[in-house]
C-alpha positions in Angstrom: 117.6 104.1 97.2 114.4 103.1 95.6 110.6 103.1 95.7 108.8 99.9 96.8 105.2 98.6 97.2 104.6 95.7 99.6 101.3 94.2 100.8 100.5 94.5 104.4 98.0 92.4 106.4 95.8 94.2 108.8 93.9 92.3 111.5 91.7 93.7 114.3 92.7 92.4 117.8 89.7 92.9 120.0 91.5 92.1 123.2 94.1 94.8 122.5 91.7 97.1 120.7 94.2 97.7 118.0 94.9 96.8 114.4 97.9 94.5 114.0 99.9 94.9 110.8 102.4 92.4 109.4 104.3 92.2 106.1 104.3 88.6 104.9 107.4 89.2 102.7 109.5 90.8 105.4 110.6 89.0 108.5 110.2 91.0 111.7 108.5 93.9 110.0 105.3 94.6 112.0 103.4 97.4 113.7 100.0 98.3 115.0 97.5 101.2 115.4 94.4 102.0 117.3 92.6 103.2 114.1 92.9 102.1 110.5 94.5 105.5 109.7 97.1 105.1 112.5 97.8 101.6 111.4 98.3 102.7 107.8 100.6 105.5 108.8 102.6 103.2 111.1 102.8 100.6 108.4 104.4 103.2 106.1 106.9 104.2 108.7 108.0 100.7 109.6 108.2 99.6 105.9 110.4 102.6 105.1 112.7 101.9 108.1 113.0 98.2 107.3 113.8 98.7 103.6 116.1 101.6 104.3 118.0 99.5 106.9 118.2 96.6 104.5 119.7 98.9 101.8 122.2 100.4 104.2 123.3 96.8 105.2 123.4 95.8 101.6 120.9 93.0 102.2 118.8 91.5 99.5 115.2 92.9 99.4 112.7 90.2 98.5 110.1 90.7 95.8 106.6 91.5 97.1 103.9 88.9 97.0 101.1 89.5 94.5 98.3 91.3 96.2 95.8 88.5 95.4 98.1 85.8 96.7 98.4 87.1 100.3 96.7 84.8 102.9 94.1 86.6 105.0 93.4 85.9 108.6 89.8 86.0 109.8 88.6 89.6 110.2 91.7 90.8 108.2 92.4 92.7 105.0 95.3 93.5 102.8 96.5 96.9 101.7 99.4 98.0 99.6 102.0 100.2 101.4 104.4 102.4 99.5 108.0 103.1 100.7 110.4 105.6 99.2 113.8 105.1 100.9 115.4 108.1 99.2 112.7 110.4 100.8 113.1 108.5 104.1 116.9 109.2 104.0 116.0 112.9 103.7 113.9 112.7 106.8 116.7 111.0 108.7 119.2 113.6 107.6 
């Protein structure tokens, strides 16, 4: 169990009135939130779950992209999200 930092891309979706969050380095790792705060909290949750699951399944975890190399969509921004899978394991237990 380890600590990680991955970039997440946040993009406002006006039609859904929500922030969509994706992790460019992790396939099928995404979430959303009605506010930036909710989107940030949900991003932490989904990142912890994804990385914890990958560790449990003994899957290779990719290196995160450099912050300044992440492609941004229009009206989007990048934020770093921290995950601590040891602390997440304690929550699950």
